[in-house]
Structures are given as structure tokens and as C-alpha cells.
VMD Tcl script that draws the C-alpha trace (Angstrom):
set ca {
  {1.87 -17.18 16.28}
  {3.44 -20.59 16.92}
  {6.85 -21.56 15.58}
  {5.25 -24.06 13.22}
  {2.86 -21.46 11.81}
  {5.38 -18.75 11.07}
  {7.77 -21.22 9.49}
  {4.99 -22.30 7.11}
  {4.12 -18.71 6.19}
  {5.69 -16.82 3.28}
  {5.27 -13.08 2.95}
  {3.97 -11.85 -0.38}
  {4.07 -8.31 -1.71}
  {0.57 -7.03 -2.42}
  {1.41 -6.21 -6.06}
  {1.50 -8.38 -9.17}
  {5.29 -8.24 -9.59}
  {5.80 -11.49 -7.66}
  {2.90 -13.43 -9.17}
  {5.21 -15.80 -11.11}
  {6.61 -16.92 -7.75}
  {3.34 -17.25 -5.86}
  {0.84 -18.56 -8.41}
  {0.06 -22.17 -7.62}
  {2.03 -22.23 -4.38}
  {1.15 -25.51 -2.61}
  {-1.51 -25.10 0.07}
  {0.92 -26.50 2.61}
  {2.19 -22.91 2.72}
  {0.38 -19.94 4.22}
  {0.68 -16.62 2.37}
  {0.79 -13.28 4.15}
  {0.03 -10.49 1.66}
  {1.02 -6.91 2.53}
  {2.59 -3.76 1.04}
  {6.38 -4.01 0.61}
  {7.29 -1.81 3.57}
  {4.92 -3.70 5.89}
  {6.57 -7.01 5.05}
  {9.83 -5.82 6.58}
  {8.17 -5.64 9.98}
  {6.43 -8.98 9.45}
  {9.77 -10.71 8.86}
  {11.41 -9.04 11.83}
  {8.49 -10.06 14.09}
  {8.56 -13.67 12.81}
  {5.12 -13.39 11.22}
  {6.59 -15.16 8.18}
  {9.72 -17.13 7.42}
  {10.77 -14.99 4.46}
  {9.37 -12.20 2.29}
  {10.22 -9.76 -0.50}
  {10.97 -6.33 0.97}
  {12.33 -3.07 -0.45}
  {16.07 -3.29 -1.02}
  {16.45 -0.05 0.95}
  {14.77 -1.69 3.96}
  {17.30 -4.52 3.79}
  {20.10 -1.93 3.98}
  {18.45 -0.42 7.05}
  {18.11 -3.77 8.84}
  {21.12 -5.66 7.44}
  {22.33 -6.46 10.96}
  {19.15 -8.50 11.54}
  {18.43 -9.90 8.07}
  {20.06 -12.02 5.38}
  {19.32 -12.22 1.67}
  {17.92 -15.24 -0.13}
  {19.71 -16.14 -3.38}
  {18.25 -16.40 -6.90}
  {14.99 -14.46 -6.47}
  {13.97 -10.82 -6.19}
  {12.25 -8.02 -8.10}
  {14.34 -6.26 -10.72}
  {14.51 -4.61 -14.10}
  {17.16 -4.06 -16.72}
  {15.97 -0.77 -18.13}
  {12.32 0.24 -18.17}
  {10.42 -1.22 -15.24}
  {7.00 0.18 -16.12}
  {5.74 0.15 -12.53}
  {8.03 2.64 -10.75}
  {7.17 5.96 -12.34}
  {7.35 9.67 -11.66}
  {4.27 11.53 -12.91}
  {3.88 15.25 -13.45}
  {2.60 17.95 -15.75}
  {6.15 19.29 -16.12}
  {9.56 17.58 -16.59}
  {11.54 16.57 -13.52}
  {13.93 19.49 -13.97}
  {11.03 21.92 -13.49}
  {9.50 20.24 -10.43}
  {9.76 22.05 -7.10}
  {7.77 19.54 -5.02}
  {7.31 15.79 -5.36}
  {4.82 13.65 -3.44}
  {6.35 10.37 -2.25}
  {4.41 7.19 -1.41}
  {4.73 5.58 1.99}
  {4.72 1.99 0.69}
  {8.21 1.53 -0.81}
  {11.49 2.74 0.66}
  {13.52 1.60 -2.37}
  {11.70 3.73 -4.93}
  {11.94 6.77 -2.68}
  {15.66 6.25 -2.08}
  {16.24 5.70 -5.79}
  {14.38 8.84 -6.83}
  {16.24 10.96 -4.29}
  {19.54 9.50 -5.52}
  {18.69 10.23 -9.15}
  {17.68 13.79 -8.30}
  {20.88 14.36 -6.32}
  {22.98 13.02 -9.19}
  {21.29 15.53 -11.52}
  {22.09 18.40 -9.17}
  {18.45 19.32 -8.62}
  {16.83 20.68 -5.47}
  {13.34 19.40 -4.72}
  {11.04 19.51 -1.71}
  {9.34 16.24 -0.76}
  {6.05 15.43 0.90}
  {5.08 11.92 2.02}
  {1.50 10.82 1.53}
  {-0.69 7.87 0.66}
  {-0.18 6.37 -2.80}
  {-3.12 7.95 -4.61}
  {-2.46 9.70 -7.93}
  {-5.11 12.43 -7.69}
  {-4.37 13.47 -4.11}
  {-0.62 13.39 -4.70}
  {-0.86 15.58 -7.79}
  {-3.07 18.01 -5.85}
  {-0.25 18.44 -3.32}
  {2.84 18.61 -5.54}
  {4.28 19.10 -9.02}
  {5.17 15.42 -9.27}
  {4.01 12.10 -7.85}
  {6.00 8.89 -7.45}
  {3.91 5.74 -7.79}
  {4.88 2.07 -7.76}
  {3.35 -1.29 -8.55}
  {-0.21 -1.73 -9.76}
  {-1.07 1.94 -9.11}
  {1.77 3.09 -11.37}
  {0.70 0.70 -14.12}
  {-2.91 1.89 -13.89}
  {-2.00 5.59 -13.88}
  {0.34 5.11 -16.85}
  {-2.53 3.53 -18.76}
  {-4.96 6.33 -17.89}
  {-2.64 9.37 -18.22}
  {0.41 8.24 -20.24}
  {1.25 11.84 -21.12}
  {1.97 12.54 -17.43}
  {4.80 9.98 -17.12}
  {8.01 11.98 -16.74}
  {10.49 9.33 -15.57}
  {10.79 5.55 -15.44}
  {13.14 5.02 -12.50}
  {14.42 1.66 -13.72}
  {15.44 3.18 -17.04}
  {16.98 6.22 -15.33}
  {19.10 3.99 -13.05}
  {20.26 1.90 -16.01}
  {21.29 5.04 -17.90}
  {23.17 6.33 -14.84}
  {24.95 3.16 -13.71}
  {24.73 0.80 -16.72}
  {23.50 -1.86 -14.30}
  {20.13 -3.49 -13.56}
  {18.01 -2.07 -10.76}
  {16.88 -4.47 -8.04}
  {13.89 -2.97 -6.27}
  {12.97 -5.88 -4.01}
  {14.94 -8.61 -2.27}
  {13.82 -11.74 -0.44}
  {15.04 -11.77 3.14}
  {14.84 -13.74 6.35}
  {15.93 -13.22 9.93}
  {19.50 -14.22 10.63}
  {18.39 -16.71 13.27}
  {16.03 -18.65 10.98}
  {17.09 -22.31 10.48}
  {18.68 -22.66 7.05}
  {16.93 -25.93 6.19}
  {13.53 -24.33 6.77}
  {14.54 -21.38 4.61}
  {15.68 -23.67 1.82}
  {12.32 -25.42 1.80}
  {10.38 -22.14 1.48}
  {12.85 -20.76 -1.05}
  {12.63 -23.98 -3.07}
  {8.83 -23.76 -3.31}
  {9.05 -20.25 -4.78}
  {11.89 -21.17 -7.12}
  {9.98 -24.19 -8.43}
  {7.11 -21.86 -9.37}
  {9.49 -19.49 -11.12}
  {11.02 -22.32 -13.16}
  {7.53 -23.41 -14.22}
  {6.70 -19.84 -15.28}
  {9.91 -19.61 -17.29}
  {9.65 -22.98 -19.04}
  {5.94 -23.78 -19.43}
  {3.94 -21.58 -21.85}
  {0.61 -22.64 -20.35}
  {1.84 -21.84 -16.85}
  {2.89 -18.36 -18.05}
  {-0.57 -17.80 -19.55}
  {-2.21 -18.93 -16.31}
  {-0.09 -16.53 -14.24}
  {-0.95 -13.66 -16.59}
  {-4.67 -14.49 -16.40}
  {-4.42 -14.54 -12.58}
  {-2.64 -11.18 -12.57}
  {-5.21 -9.72 -14.95}
  {-8.09 -10.50 -12.59}
  {-6.35 -8.48 -9.87}
  {-5.05 -5.56 -11.92}
  {-7.50 -5.00 -14.80}
  {-4.50 -4.88 -17.16}
  {-4.73 -6.63 -20.50}
  {-3.01 -9.91 -21.28}
  {-0.80 -8.08 -23.79}
  {0.32 -5.46 -21.26}
  {1.04 -8.07 -18.60}
  {2.97 -10.22 -21.02}
  {5.10 -7.16 -21.75}
  {5.34 -6.31 -18.06}
  {6.77 -9.71 -17.19}
  {9.55 -8.93 -19.62}
  {10.22 -5.55 -18.02}
  {10.21 -6.96 -14.50}
  {11.99 -10.19 -13.59}
  {12.21 -12.35 -10.49}
  {15.34 -14.41 -11.21}
  {18.58 -12.78 -10.08}
  {22.01 -13.64 -11.48}
  {25.46 -12.29 -10.66}
  {25.06 -9.33 -13.03}
  {21.81 -8.32 -11.36}
  {23.50 -8.56 -7.97}
  {26.12 -6.08 -9.14}
  {23.28 -3.60 -9.64}
  {21.87 -4.42 -6.20}
  {25.19 -3.95 -4.46}
  {25.79 -0.64 -6.29}
  {22.37 0.63 -5.19}
  {22.93 -0.42 -1.58}
  {26.26 1.41 -1.53}
  {25.44 4.51 -3.56}
  {21.81 5.23 -2.68}
  {21.50 3.61 0.77}
  {25.01 4.31 2.11}
  {25.43 0.69 3.18}
  {29.07 0.26 4.14}
  {29.21 -3.47 4.89}
  {28.81 -6.12 2.15}
  {25.44 -7.81 1.81}
  {25.17 -11.31 3.29}
  {23.21 -14.32 2.06}
  {21.54 -17.06 4.07}
  {23.79 -19.60 2.33}
  {26.44 -19.63 -0.38}
}
mol new
graphics top color blue
foreach p $ca { graphics top sphere $p radius 0.5 }
foreach p [lrange $ca 0 end-1] q [lrange $ca 1 end] { graphics top cylinder $p $q radius 0.2 }
display resetview
């Protein structure tokens, strides 16, 4: 990939939780869509100029990456799309199946379980509800798959991880962060970041734009307009200083990140 191409490519998580940022992105930008954990490698290999990745992956690669300000994937309480399913409560689970597509949710669940003093065995597998439940007492699902499973078997939802984190820490939970390589030119980053932020402002301020984003998300997820409208209140993409407090607490407590997080610019 040429320098020009990768600098005009923005990584996009292959779930609907970033749709307010990516809907209507000018066609001067290329979009690379992939699961959250795959995007980490894409950024590191210069396949794209920036991308949303699991916050836990940022902690793992903080020596190579910097954060982008203002945007991310977070919740302040119920998130609705990061859920633990099971036929029994968490306290009765002996085994939990973990998905391979999000390091943050896995790290968060393990942290919550440790804080509760529970002992659980884990098995990693593909993110499919039926096969996960066949292997274990509980199954952790994220994104569109969690939303779909919650709609089909709501009685099996045992824990909303965003709500559990809020109850534990009294802080928002930031699941995804936008990152770039440390050696990426700042002016190029600001241009890509600005395109995403412009879309977010339009989503926040224009009722018709919000409806259009929800309609776009609905075609990809089969969720109703009403559920998606609710979902985009549970999940947010604009990060303020209070949200960053939750991010920094998670990086320290659940990811054992000793050094402070660094941003591409102040």
C-alpha cells in the first residue's frame, strides 16, 4: 500500500457502534472495515491512518500508538451491546466462553469477576451464541451479535458489563479508542479526525441526519428504529474529560498500564 493510500484510509469497526462517525463520510476517504481486534494490526501495519480499537489493545501497544481526542466508543451505565449470557447467574457460572474479537470486553469481564472474588474457567472461541453456550455456562458477546441475542433470548442476559463497571467505579466505561501510530504526521491525522468529528456533530445536531444514520444501521443489523434510537443513547462516540477518567481508570485497573496515556496532540 502506498503512503498516499494508507493516509487516505480510515479503519472502521465492523459493528454499528461507530455509524454516527462513518455515515456520509466523503468519498475522498477509503474505509477499511474489520473486527475491533483486527484493526489494531491494521493500524500498526499502516493499512490505515487511524482506527477505533479495543482500549485494552491500546494498553498493550501504548509504546507504538497514540490516542486521538474527542472520539471513541463508550457508555455511562448500560451499554446494551456488551453482555454476558447464561442460564444461571454469574455467581453460579463455572465456565465462560469468551469471544476472540474484543480484548476490552474480555479484560473488563475478568476484572469484574476478580473484584467479586469469583473463580471461573475461560474458553476462547468464535463469537457465536449457540456454540458458546454449548461449551460453557456463560457466553460473552459484543456488538451486533449481543444486541441480536438480547432481542431473541432476553431472559438469558445475566450482566451488562457497562452497567457493572459503572456500579463498581462510578465512572463511564470506554470500550473503544481511536488510535494512530506515533510516527504518523499530525496534520494528516487532524484531517482524518476532523472528517469523523464533522459527521458526529451532524448526528448530534441534525434530526434528519440522526434518522438517516439509524436507517443505515437498521439495514445492517435488523434492529428496529426504536431500539437503535435507544442504543445511540446507551452508546456514545463523543468523549469528554469525565469519560477519559473512566478510560484511564480502566487502563490502570484492568489492563495494568503503568504509564499515562498519550494523545496525538493536546
